[in-house]
Structures are given as structure tokens and as C-alpha cells.
Backbone as CSV, one residue per row, in Angstrom:
resi,resn,N_x,N_y,N_z,CA_x,CA_y,CA_z,C_x,C_y,C_z
1,MET,190.559,81.738,19.497,191.854,81.250,19.083,192.257,81.968,17.796
2,GLY,193.464,82.513,17.761,193.937,83.293,16.625,194.435,82.393,15.497
3,PRO,194.934,83.032,14.446,195.453,82.274,13.315,196.647,81.420,13.725
4,VAL,196.793,80.313,13.051,197.895,79.396,13.327,199.139,79.930,12.594
5,THR,200.266,79.965,13.311,201.493,80.454,12.714,202.124,79.378,11.823
6,ILE,203.027,79.811,10.965,203.730,78.877,10.087,204.516,77.870,10.932
7,ALA,205.113,78.322,12.009,205.873,77.424,12.881,204.954,76.356,13.482
8,GLU,203.752,76.761,13.889,202.790,75.798,14.436,202.338,74.801,13.360
9,GLN,202.141,75.308,12.138,201.769,74.407,11.033,202.872,73.392,10.772
10,ARG,204.098,73.842,10.724,205.219,72.930,10.470,205.369,71.908,11.588
11,SER,205.188,72.336,12.823,205.279,71.432,13.956,204.204,70.356,13.873
12,ALA,202.971,70.772,13.590,201.869,69.815,13.466,202.096,68.869,12.298
13,LEU,202.600,69.396,11.190,202.858,68.572,10.015,203.964,67.553,10.291
14,ALA,204.938,67.939,11.110,206.039,67.026,11.447,205.544,65.791,12.200
15,ASP,204.400,65.892,12.843,203.840,64.734,13.541,203.250,63.708,12.583
16,VAL,202.930,64.130,11.356,202.282,63.210,10.417,203.104,62.955,9.165
17,VAL,204.081,63.812,8.896,204.898,63.662,7.690,206.363,63.767,8.067
18,THR,207.171,62.879,7.515,208.610,62.955,7.734,209.337,63.106,6.408
19,ILE,210.454,63.819,6.475,211.321,63.968,5.311,212.703,63.568,5.784
20,ASP,213.190,62.455,5.263,214.463,61.881,5.700,215.212,61.426,4.464
21,GLN,216.418,61.937,4.272,217.218,61.571,3.105,217.493,60.065,3.046
22,GLU,217.403,59.393,4.188,217.642,57.942,4.240,216.386,57.140,3.851
23,VAL,215.247,57.807,3.773,213.996,57.124,3.408,213.496,57.719,2.099
24,LEU,213.540,56.908,1.048,213.085,57.316,-0.284,213.721,58.630,-0.729
25,HIS,214.996,58.824,-0.376,215.766,59.995,-0.817,215.132,61.323,-0.444
26,GLY,214.460,61.373,0.698,213.911,62.619,1.202,212.530,62.976,0.691
27,ILE,211.851,62.042,0.024,210.482,62.285,-0.415,209.589,62.339,0.826
28,PRO,208.721,63.337,0.950,207.840,63.415,2.128,206.944,62.163,2.224
29,CYS,207.007,61.519,3.401,206.248,60.293,3.640,205.417,60.450,4.910
30,PHE,204.366,59.652,5.009,203.637,59.615,6.272,204.587,59.098,7.341
31,ALA,204.509,59.695,8.540,205.415,59.367,9.635,205.429,57.867,9.895
32,ASN,206.642,57.376,10.119,206.878,55.965,10.461,206.476,54.996,9.370
33,THR,206.444,55.469,8.114,206.156,54.607,6.981,207.100,54.974,5.834
34,ARG,206.989,54.221,4.754,207.690,54.550,3.519,206.650,54.895,2.445
35,VAL,205.502,55.385,2.871,204.416,55.727,1.949,204.459,57.233,1.688
36,PRO,204.803,57.627,0.475,204.835,59.058,0.148,203.452,59.689,0.263
37,VAL,203.413,60.926,0.771,202.136,61.623,0.848,201.557,61.837,-0.550
38,GLN,202.414,61.892,-1.559,201.952,62.042,-2.936,201.047,60.874,-3.336
39,THR,201.247,59.707,-2.742,200.400,58.558,-3.046,198.950,58.837,-2.661
40,LEU,198.742,59.476,-1.493,197.384,59.854,-1.110,196.802,60.831,-2.133
41,LEU,197.571,61.821,-2.510,197.080,62.816,-3.470,196.754,62.141,-4.806
42,ASP,197.563,61.172,-5.211,197.294,60.441,-6.457,195.976,59.677,-6.357
43,PHE,195.751,59.027,-5.203,194.484,58.316,-4.992,193.307,59.265,-5.163
44,LEU,193.374,60.393,-4.477,192.266,61.336,-4.509,192.078,61.952,-5.899
45,GLU,193.189,62.211,-6.565,193.143,62.804,-7.905,192.454,61.884,-8.915
46,THR,192.585,60.584,-8.713,191.976,59.633,-9.649,190.568,59.217,-9.231
47,GLY,190.032,59.895,-8.204,188.655,59.638,-7.806,188.481,58.579,-6.729
48,GLU,189.584,58.060,-6.248,189.479,57.083,-5.159,189.274,57.827,-3.843
49,THR,188.832,57.117,-2.838,188.487,57.739,-1.555,189.609,57.525,-0.541
50,ILE,189.465,58.231,0.568,190.389,58.034,1.690,190.282,56.602,2.186
51,ASP,189.081,56.062,2.228,188.910,54.662,2.641,189.632,53.711,1.698
52,ASP,189.597,53.991,0.390,190.344,53.171,-0.571,191.828,53.206,-0.243
53,PHE,192.341,54.414,0.017,193.751,54.584,0.354,194.110,53.805,1.620
54,LEU,193.284,53.937,2.647,193.568,53.258,3.922,193.435,51.736,3.803
55,ALA,192.624,51.272,2.881,192.522,49.823,2.667,193.837,49.272,2.102
56,VAL,194.505,50.059,1.273,195.775,49.638,0.680,196.927,49.870,1.675
57,TYR,196.822,50.932,2.472,197.883,51.297,3.421,197.314,51.360,4.854
58,PRO,196.959,50.211,5.422,196.308,50.206,6.743,197.221,50.646,7.888
59,SER,198.522,50.725,7.646,199.431,51.148,8.722,199.389,52.652,8.964
60,ILE,198.752,53.394,8.075,198.662,54.852,8.243,197.394,55.164,9.020
61,PRO,197.524,55.837,10.144,196.323,56.197,10.911,195.438,57.177,10.148
62,ARG,194.159,56.941,10.195,193.191,57.817,9.528,193.401,59.272,9.933
63,GLN,193.680,59.515,11.224,193.848,60.890,11.676,195.067,61.545,11.022
64,HIS,196.079,60.773,10.612,197.224,61.350,9.907,196.811,61.832,8.516
65,VAL,195.949,61.075,7.868,195.464,61.480,6.543,194.715,62.802,6.660
66,PHE,193.796,62.889,7.603,193.011,64.111,7.746,193.885,65.274,8.203
67,ALA,194.834,65.024,9.096,195.731,66.090,9.553,196.573,66.599,8.382
68,PHE,197.085,65.679,7.559,197.879,66.092,6.397,197.051,66.952,5.447
69,LEU,195.841,66.516,5.143,194.991,67.274,4.219,194.632,68.649,4.790
70,GLU,194.312,68.694,6.073,193.935,69.974,6.689,195.126,70.932,6.721
71,LEU,196.281,70.436,7.143,197.460,71.286,7.208,197.917,71.720,5.822
72,SER,197.825,70.826,4.855,198.196,71.170,3.480,197.299,72.273,2.949
73,ARG,196.016,72.165,3.247,195.067,73.199,2.820,195.437,74.541,3.456
74,ASP,195.695,74.535,4.756,196.019,75.760,5.463,197.294,76.396,4.916
75,ILE,198.299,75.580,4.669,199.579,76.089,4.134,199.355,76.642,2.741
76,ALA,198.603,75.948,1.915,198.342,76.435,0.555,197.590,77.760,0.581
77,ILE,196.593,77.876,1.433,195.828,79.124,1.526,196.739,80.258,2.008
78,ASP,197.595,79.980,2.980,198.529,80.995,3.468,199.469,81.442,2.345
79,GLN,199.971,80.490,1.566,200.882,80.831,0.467,200.163,81.668,-0.601
80,LEU,198.929,81.317,-0.909,198.169,82.082,-1.889,197.876,83.486,-1.380
81,THR,197.567,83.587,-0.107,197.307,84.890,0.490,198.540,85.774,0.441
82,CYS,199.690,85.195,0.776,200.938,85.941,0.731,201.290,86.359,-0.692
83,ALA,201.041,85.479,-1.639,201.366,85.768,-3.041,200.502,86.879,-3.617
84,SER,199.298,87.015,-3.107,198.386,88.011,-3.640,198.504,89.351,-2.931
85,SER,199.316,89.395,-1.870,199.462,90.656,-1.088,200.433,91.593,-1.766
């Protein structure tokens, strides 16, 4: 399997993250919630775990958290690679 394209990354990310001007003024949120993805990053940044996050936000499927983190990593690596070329 070859590298994942940016279009494929965006499509996969759209399944777990929504950006809607009607929901929190367009802040990226986990799909079908009003929970900003930044909240997960804040949890992790302060040393809390994914389980801690899911205990507070049980409506978010665990697989969405992992998909968001994986896709975010891939997008960040792609951006860094492009910037260094």
C-alpha cells in the first residue's frame, strides 16, 4: 500500500472531526459532538490519558480519538516534510 494522499487524509479526518460555523463558530470538534479536538490535546498536554478524556467525554468513540491522533500525526509529518524540501 502506497503513501496516503492529502485528499485521503482529509476524507478520513472528516469522519472523526467536523468544522461547522453553526457549532462553536467553526472550531474543529469531534464528529456529532460539541467537544473541540483541542480539548483532547489539552488533556494530553497536561499529562492526562486518553482514558481520562473518555471518562469525561464518553460520547466520543475511542476509535475517533485514535483516528484523530493518527491522522494529525500523518498530516503534521507531511507538512514538515514539505517545509523541509
